[in-house]
MDAnalysis code that builds the backbone (N, CA, C; Angstrom):
import MDAnalysis as mda
import numpy as np

u = mda.Universe.empty(426, n_residues=142, atom_resindex=np.repeat(np.arange(142), 3), trajectory=True)
u.add_TopologyAttr("name", ["N", "CA", "C"] * 142)
u.add_TopologyAttr("resid", np.arange(1, 143))
u.add_TopologyAttr("resname", ["MET", "LEU", "SER", "LEU", "GLN", "GLU", "ILE", "SER", "ASP", "ARG", "LEU", "GLU", "ILE", "GLN", "GLN", "LEU", "LEU", "ILE", "ASP", "TYR", "SER", "THR", "ALA", "ILE", "ASP", "ARG", "LYS", "ASN", "PHE", "ASP", "ALA", "LEU", "ASP", "ARG", "VAL", "PHE", "THR", "PRO", "ASP", "ALA", "TYR", "ILE", "ASP", "TYR", "ARG", "VAL", "SER", "GLY", "GLY", "ILE", "ASP", "GLY", "ARG", "TYR", "PRO", "GLU", "VAL", "LYS", "ALA", "TRP", "LEU", "LYS", "GLN", "VAL", "LEU", "PRO", "ASN", "PHE", "PRO", "ALA", "TYR", "TYR", "HIS", "MET", "LEU", "GLY", "ASN", "VAL", "ASP", "ILE", "ARG", "PHE", "ASP", "PRO", "SER", "GLY", "ASP", "ARG", "ALA", "THR", "SER", "ARG", "ALA", "ILE", "CYS", "PHE", "ASN", "PRO", "MET", "VAL", "MET", "GLY", "GLY", "GLU", "SER", "ASN", "GLN", "ILE", "TYR", "PHE", "VAL", "GLY", "ILE", "TRP", "TYR", "GLU", "ASP", "GLU", "LEU", "VAL", "ARG", "THR", "PRO", "ASP", "GLY", "TRP", "ARG", "MET", "THR", "ARG", "ARG", "VAL", "GLU", "ALA", "LYS", "CYS", "PHE", "ASP", "LYS", "LEU", "VAL", "GLY"])
u.atoms.positions = np.array([
    [75.716, 81.010, 116.300],
    [75.623, 79.789, 117.062],
    [77.044, 79.354, 117.448],
    [77.190, 78.848, 118.667],
    [78.486, 78.371, 119.140],
    [78.812, 77.018, 118.540],
    [80.075, 76.852, 118.177],
    [80.525, 75.545, 117.694],
    [80.728, 74.624, 118.893],
    [80.815, 73.335, 118.636],
    [81.085, 72.376, 119.707],
    [82.431, 72.674, 120.365],
    [83.414, 73.103, 119.576],
    [84.730, 73.443, 120.134],
    [84.628, 74.619, 121.091],
    [83.881, 75.650, 120.697],
    [83.757, 76.812, 121.567],
    [82.975, 76.468, 122.839],
    [81.960, 75.649, 122.721],
    [81.222, 75.202, 123.914],
    [82.159, 74.449, 124.853],
    [82.937, 73.541, 124.294],
    [83.898, 72.777, 125.087],
    [84.927, 73.700, 125.734],
    [85.471, 74.651, 124.969],
    [86.467, 75.584, 125.500],
    [85.884, 76.425, 126.629],
    [84.677, 76.908, 126.450],
    [84.037, 77.723, 127.495],
    [83.860, 76.915, 128.781],
    [83.419, 75.678, 128.648],
    [83.238, 74.837, 129.838],
    [84.574, 74.535, 130.509],
    [85.617, 74.294, 129.712],
    [86.947, 74.057, 130.285],
    [87.449, 75.278, 131.044],
    [87.265, 76.456, 130.473],
    [87.730, 77.676, 131.126],
    [86.927, 77.943, 132.394],
    [85.614, 77.753, 132.339],
    [84.808, 77.924, 133.549],
    [85.265, 76.957, 134.643],
    [85.582, 75.723, 134.267],
    [86.069, 74.761, 135.250],
    [87.429, 75.176, 135.799],
    [88.267, 75.757, 134.958],
    [89.569, 76.243, 135.407],
    [89.397, 77.320, 136.483],
    [88.441, 78.220, 136.292],
    [88.165, 79.252, 137.291],
    [87.701, 78.621, 138.603],
    [86.873, 77.601, 138.496],
    [86.413, 76.873, 139.687],
    [87.576, 76.125, 140.331],
    [88.429, 75.523, 139.525],
    [89.593, 74.805, 140.064],
    [90.498, 75.749, 140.852],
    [90.675, 76.956, 140.358],
    [91.461, 77.956, 141.093],
    [90.831, 78.201, 142.461],
    [89.546, 78.523, 142.476],
    [88.862, 78.834, 143.730],
    [88.897, 77.658, 144.697],
    [88.688, 76.464, 144.181],
    [88.710, 75.268, 145.024],
    [90.096, 75.043, 145.623],
    [91.134, 75.210, 144.825],
    [92.502, 75.034, 145.332],
    [92.799, 76.035, 146.447],
    [92.429, 77.293, 146.242],
    [92.667, 78.318, 147.253],
    [91.842, 78.025, 148.506],
    [90.559, 77.736, 148.338],
    [89.677, 77.529, 149.494],
    [90.051, 76.294, 150.303],
    [90.603, 75.296, 149.659],
    [91.038, 74.080, 150.374],
    [92.503, 74.145, 150.805],
    [93.149, 75.269, 150.497],
    [94.578, 75.457, 150.799],
    [95.426, 74.347, 150.170],
    [95.006, 73.897, 148.985],
    [95.728, 72.893, 148.206],
    [96.495, 73.630, 147.108],
    [97.545, 74.316, 147.504],
    [98.245, 75.233, 146.603],
    [98.942, 74.522, 145.451],
    [99.311, 73.254, 145.620],
    [99.933, 72.522, 144.514],
    [98.950, 72.276, 143.374],
    [97.653, 72.289, 143.664],
    [96.650, 72.132, 142.610],
    [96.657, 73.327, 141.651],
    [97.221, 74.441, 142.090],
    [97.315, 75.611, 141.217],
    [98.255, 75.376, 140.038],
    [99.114, 74.358, 140.143],
    [100.014, 74.037, 139.025],
    [99.231, 73.636, 137.783],
    [97.986, 73.194, 137.957],
    [97.135, 72.816, 136.830],
    [96.218, 73.962, 136.389],
    [96.402, 75.123, 137.013],
    [95.614, 76.312, 136.677],
    [96.460, 77.334, 135.918],
    [97.693, 77.559, 136.378],
    [98.555, 78.589, 135.812],
    [99.670, 77.993, 134.964],
    [100.130, 78.767, 133.989],
    [101.373, 78.413, 133.300],
    [102.521, 78.728, 134.266],
    [103.668, 78.074, 134.120],
    [104.775, 78.310, 135.056],
    [105.257, 79.766, 135.100],
    [105.070, 80.504, 134.015],
    [105.530, 81.892, 133.976],
    [104.395, 82.910, 134.119],
    [103.234, 82.467, 134.570],
    [102.071, 83.354, 134.668],
    [102.357, 84.543, 135.577],
    [101.763, 85.681, 135.217],
    [101.829, 86.880, 136.038],
    [100.531, 86.979, 136.825],
    [100.666, 87.250, 138.144],
    [99.502, 87.351, 139.030],
    [99.636, 88.643, 139.821],
    [98.528, 89.380, 139.929],
    [98.531, 90.658, 140.641],
    [97.369, 90.707, 141.624],
    [97.706, 90.577, 142.919],
    [96.716, 90.622, 144.002],
    [96.794, 91.929, 144.794],
    [97.440, 92.948, 144.269],
    [97.700, 94.154, 145.058],
    [96.450, 94.904, 145.491],
    [95.355, 94.875, 144.714],
    [94.174, 95.645, 145.118],
    [93.529, 95.091, 146.384],
    [93.808, 93.837, 146.715],
    [93.251, 93.266, 147.949],
    [94.332, 93.098, 149.028],
    [95.427, 93.841, 148.884],
    [96.457, 93.838, 149.906],
    [97.558, 92.810, 149.713],
    [97.583, 92.156, 148.563],
    [98.581, 91.125, 148.296],
    [99.758, 91.629, 147.499],
    [100.390, 90.703, 146.815],
    [101.581, 91.002, 146.021],
    [101.289, 90.783, 144.545],
    [102.260, 91.122, 143.732],
    [102.210, 90.752, 142.324],
    [103.543, 90.124, 141.965],
    [103.529, 89.292, 140.938],
    [104.756, 88.643, 140.499],
    [104.451, 87.428, 139.655],
    [105.479, 86.647, 139.409],
    [105.330, 85.419, 138.628],
    [104.776, 84.305, 139.510],
    [104.153, 83.338, 138.896],
    [103.436, 82.281, 139.598],
    [104.218, 81.632, 140.738],
    [105.470, 81.185, 140.545],
    [106.146, 80.504, 141.662],
    [106.266, 81.376, 142.919],
    [106.560, 82.657, 142.730],
    [106.683, 83.589, 143.861],
    [105.332, 83.781, 144.549],
    [104.285, 83.954, 143.759],
    [102.951, 84.188, 144.320],
    [102.436, 82.926, 145.004],
    [102.690, 81.769, 144.439],
    [102.275, 80.515, 145.070],
    [102.924, 80.370, 146.451],
    [104.211, 80.662, 146.561],
    [104.908, 80.588, 147.850],
    [104.294, 81.567, 148.847],
    [103.943, 82.759, 148.380],
    [103.313, 83.760, 149.238],
    [101.942, 83.274, 149.725],
    [101.143, 82.692, 148.830],
    [99.829, 82.169, 149.224],
    [99.962, 81.116, 150.325],
    [100.929, 80.212, 150.167],
    [101.158, 79.163, 151.170],
    [101.494, 79.754, 152.533],
    [102.164, 80.885, 152.520],
    [102.593, 81.522, 153.759],
    [101.466, 82.336, 154.405],
    [100.689, 83.046, 153.600],
    [99.737, 84.025, 154.122],
    [98.342, 83.452, 154.397],
    [97.806, 82.664, 153.485],
    [96.401, 82.258, 153.623],
    [96.098, 81.398, 154.839],
    [97.015, 80.572, 155.333],
    [96.692, 79.842, 156.563],
    [96.425, 80.746, 157.774],
    [96.753, 82.047, 157.691],
    [96.463, 82.981, 158.778],
    [94.978, 83.328, 158.874],
    [94.215, 83.000, 157.849],
    [92.779, 83.258, 157.848],
    [92.057, 81.954, 158.200],
    [91.309, 81.921, 159.303],
    [90.654, 80.671, 159.719],
    [89.611, 80.152, 158.724],
    [88.969, 81.060, 158.001],
    [87.934, 80.623, 157.055],
    [87.753, 81.677, 155.969],
    [87.457, 81.196, 154.782],
    [87.141, 82.072, 153.655],
    [86.615, 81.211, 152.519],
    [85.990, 81.856, 151.542],
    [85.581, 81.155, 150.327],
    [85.528, 82.137, 149.173],
    [85.490, 81.590, 147.975],
    [85.368, 82.378, 146.747],
    [84.070, 81.985, 146.049],
    [83.263, 82.964, 145.705],
    [82.054, 82.711, 144.929],
    [82.171, 83.529, 143.648],
    [82.114, 82.847, 142.505],
    [82.306, 83.484, 141.204],
    [80.989, 83.647, 140.459],
    [80.941, 84.646, 139.600],
    [79.768, 84.835, 138.760],
    [80.070, 85.754, 137.590],
    [79.080, 85.927, 136.734],
    [79.176, 86.810, 135.570],
    [80.452, 86.554, 134.771],
    [80.717, 85.310, 134.457],
    [81.934, 84.941, 133.735],
    [81.756, 85.308, 132.258],
    [82.614, 86.201, 131.804],
    [82.585, 86.668, 130.410],
    [83.871, 86.199, 129.738],
    [83.756, 85.289, 128.788],
    [84.910, 84.707, 128.100],
    [84.905, 85.182, 126.656],
    [86.067, 85.657, 126.197],
    [86.225, 86.117, 124.818],
    [87.444, 85.427, 124.214],
    [87.284, 84.901, 123.002],
    [88.369, 84.195, 122.315],
    [88.990, 85.090, 121.259],
    [90.310, 84.957, 121.084],
    [90.939, 85.658, 119.972],
    [90.668, 84.862, 118.700],
    [90.941, 85.423, 117.529],
    [90.612, 84.739, 116.272],
    [91.245, 83.354, 116.113],
    [92.410, 83.129, 116.713],
    [93.061, 81.815, 116.576],
    [92.304, 80.733, 117.335],
    [91.565, 81.127, 118.367],
    [90.870, 80.162, 119.208],
    [91.757, 79.529, 120.269],
    [93.044, 79.881, 120.277],
    [93.980, 79.299, 121.237],
    [94.338, 80.244, 122.377],
    [93.777, 81.423, 122.362],
    [93.964, 82.389, 123.441],
    [92.597, 82.965, 123.782],
    [92.460, 83.353, 125.045],
    [91.183, 83.912, 125.486],
    [91.427, 84.869, 126.640],
    [90.432, 85.707, 126.883],
    [90.392, 86.523, 128.085],
    [89.100, 86.187, 128.812],
    [89.131, 86.385, 130.103],
    [87.894, 86.228, 130.865],
    [87.841, 87.283, 131.946],
    [86.631, 87.615, 132.323],
    [86.385, 88.549, 133.420],
    [85.265, 87.938, 134.243],
    [85.531, 87.769, 135.527],
    [84.539, 87.156, 136.417],
    [84.530, 87.909, 137.736],
    [83.349, 88.079, 138.297],
    [83.262, 88.727, 139.605],
    [83.478, 87.679, 140.684],
    [84.130, 88.097, 141.757],
    [84.401, 87.205, 142.876],
    [83.976, 87.892, 144.166],
    [83.157, 87.202, 144.960],
    [82.803, 87.641, 146.308],
    [83.581, 86.748, 147.258],
    [84.406, 87.365, 148.124],
    [85.364, 86.613, 148.929],
    [85.368, 87.120, 150.380],
    [84.435, 86.610, 151.213],
    [84.512, 86.967, 152.637],
    [85.628, 86.171, 153.308],
    [86.397, 86.866, 154.173],
    [87.532, 86.240, 154.850],
    [87.445, 86.536, 156.347],
    [87.428, 85.481, 157.167],
    [87.437, 85.644, 158.619],
    [88.853, 86.022, 159.024],
    [88.966, 87.102, 159.777],
    [90.276, 87.566, 160.224],
    [90.751, 86.693, 161.382],
    [92.042, 86.470, 161.479],
    [92.605, 85.683, 162.572],
    [92.565, 86.457, 163.882],
    [92.867, 85.789, 164.968],
    [92.882, 86.425, 166.279],
    [91.531, 86.415, 166.929],
    [91.351, 87.312, 167.887],
    [90.117, 87.338, 168.686],
    [89.139, 88.412, 168.232],
    [89.342, 89.007, 167.098],
    [88.547, 90.160, 166.681],
    [87.157, 89.804, 166.173],
    [86.940, 88.563, 165.728],
    [85.652, 88.164, 165.147],
    [85.235, 89.087, 164.013],
    [86.203, 89.543, 163.238],
    [85.907, 90.416, 162.113],
    [85.944, 89.623, 160.814],
    [85.132, 90.073, 159.871],
    [85.121, 89.486, 158.537],
    [85.438, 90.598, 157.540],
    [86.354, 90.291, 156.656],
    [86.761, 91.208, 155.597],
    [86.041, 90.763, 154.333],
    [85.109, 91.577, 153.846],
    [84.356, 91.266, 152.636],
    [85.069, 91.888, 151.439],
    [85.446, 91.063, 150.486],
    [86.162, 91.525, 149.307],
    [85.317, 91.239, 148.068],
    [85.119, 92.259, 147.263],
    [84.466, 92.109, 145.968],
    [85.444, 92.542, 144.893],
    [85.832, 91.631, 144.046],
    [86.815, 91.932, 143.010],
    [86.363, 91.358, 141.675],
    [86.965, 91.849, 140.629],
    [86.869, 91.256, 139.310],
    [88.180, 90.539, 139.045],
    [88.102, 89.278, 138.620],
    [89.282, 88.587, 138.107],
    [89.355, 88.873, 136.614],
    [90.431, 89.476, 136.179],
    [90.662, 89.742, 134.761],
    [91.805, 88.849, 134.323],
    [91.486, 87.844, 133.528],
    [92.427, 86.774, 133.199],
    [92.749, 86.725, 131.714],
    [93.966, 86.251, 131.429],
    [94.357, 85.875, 130.074],
    [94.690, 84.393, 130.112],
    [94.238, 83.669, 129.090],
    [94.391, 82.220, 129.068],
    [94.962, 81.762, 127.740],
    [95.573, 80.591, 127.784],
    [96.146, 79.999, 126.575],
    [95.837, 78.503, 126.570],
    [95.592, 77.985, 125.381],
    [95.396, 76.535, 125.234],
    [96.781, 75.882, 125.232],
    [96.981, 74.881, 126.061],
    [98.240, 74.147, 126.120],
    [97.953, 72.678, 125.785],
    [98.982, 71.868, 125.614],
    [98.736, 70.435, 125.390],
    [97.987, 69.775, 126.549],
    [98.050, 70.391, 127.736],
    [97.352, 69.856, 128.911],
    [96.027, 70.546, 129.184],
    [95.560, 71.361, 128.249],
    [94.300, 72.079, 128.435],
    [94.542, 73.562, 128.644],
    [93.487, 74.295, 128.940],
    [93.575, 75.736, 129.141],
    [94.306, 76.038, 130.442],
    [95.144, 77.093, 130.409],
    [95.867, 77.557, 131.591],
    [95.849, 79.085, 131.599],
    [95.899, 79.657, 132.799],
    [95.988, 81.110, 132.938],
    [97.431, 81.554, 132.763],
    [97.623, 82.591, 131.964],
    [98.941, 83.208, 131.818],
    [99.012, 84.522, 132.582],
    [97.849, 85.024, 132.972],
    [97.786, 86.305, 133.685],
    [96.490, 86.353, 134.477],
    [96.587, 86.789, 135.732],
    [95.408, 87.052, 136.559],
    [95.654, 88.350, 137.298],
    [94.764, 89.307, 137.086],
    [94.842, 90.592, 137.762],
    [93.509, 90.828, 138.455],
    [93.589, 91.207, 139.730],
    [92.384, 91.559, 140.470],
    [92.092, 93.042, 140.261],
    [90.852, 93.359, 139.939],
    [90.392, 94.733, 139.847],
    [89.372, 94.940, 140.955],
    [89.550, 95.990, 141.739],
    [88.726, 96.215, 142.917],
    [87.305, 96.628, 142.533],
    [86.371, 96.029, 143.233],
    [84.977, 96.416, 143.139],
    [84.592, 97.076, 144.478],
    [84.869, 96.381, 145.610],
    [84.635, 96.940, 146.945],
    [85.366, 96.084, 147.977],
    [85.518, 96.642, 149.172],
    [85.932, 95.859, 150.331],
    [85.382, 96.531, 151.579],
    [85.169, 95.735, 152.617],
    [84.550, 96.249, 153.847],
    [84.926, 95.328, 154.992],
    [85.382, 95.901, 156.087],
    [85.692, 95.169, 157.305],
    [84.502, 95.300, 158.235],
    [83.959, 94.157, 158.686],
    [82.762, 94.141, 159.527],
    [83.055, 93.355, 160.793],
    [82.524, 93.806, 161.885],
    [82.633, 93.028, 163.124],
    [83.167, 93.787, 164.278],
])
């Protein structure tokens, strides 16, 4: 049976994953400061992006994502595992991310990835210390 602490932690982590998606989808990149630790490692290379520490990746997101007129993130199958201390966790969640390509092409890039995350409990709540995308599929349509 889950303890009240573990139930609370799971809900906080699930909300953190949603907060990430909401920040990206609304192009509110400063909201990501409440998702990642300042030294977090992020790897978007399987979907054509970069990898690096959070400040560098955040700057890249601000530059690149406005080129896509529309997109969204839909998450599912969130699997959260805690280490024995209860202050660290890993999660794996599937993400379906269709992205409308810019220009006159009317093409949509369908991305299916797994987010593989490492998280830590901080005084301000759970934060991601690592996010790596693992490819499931991608397809350009239109």
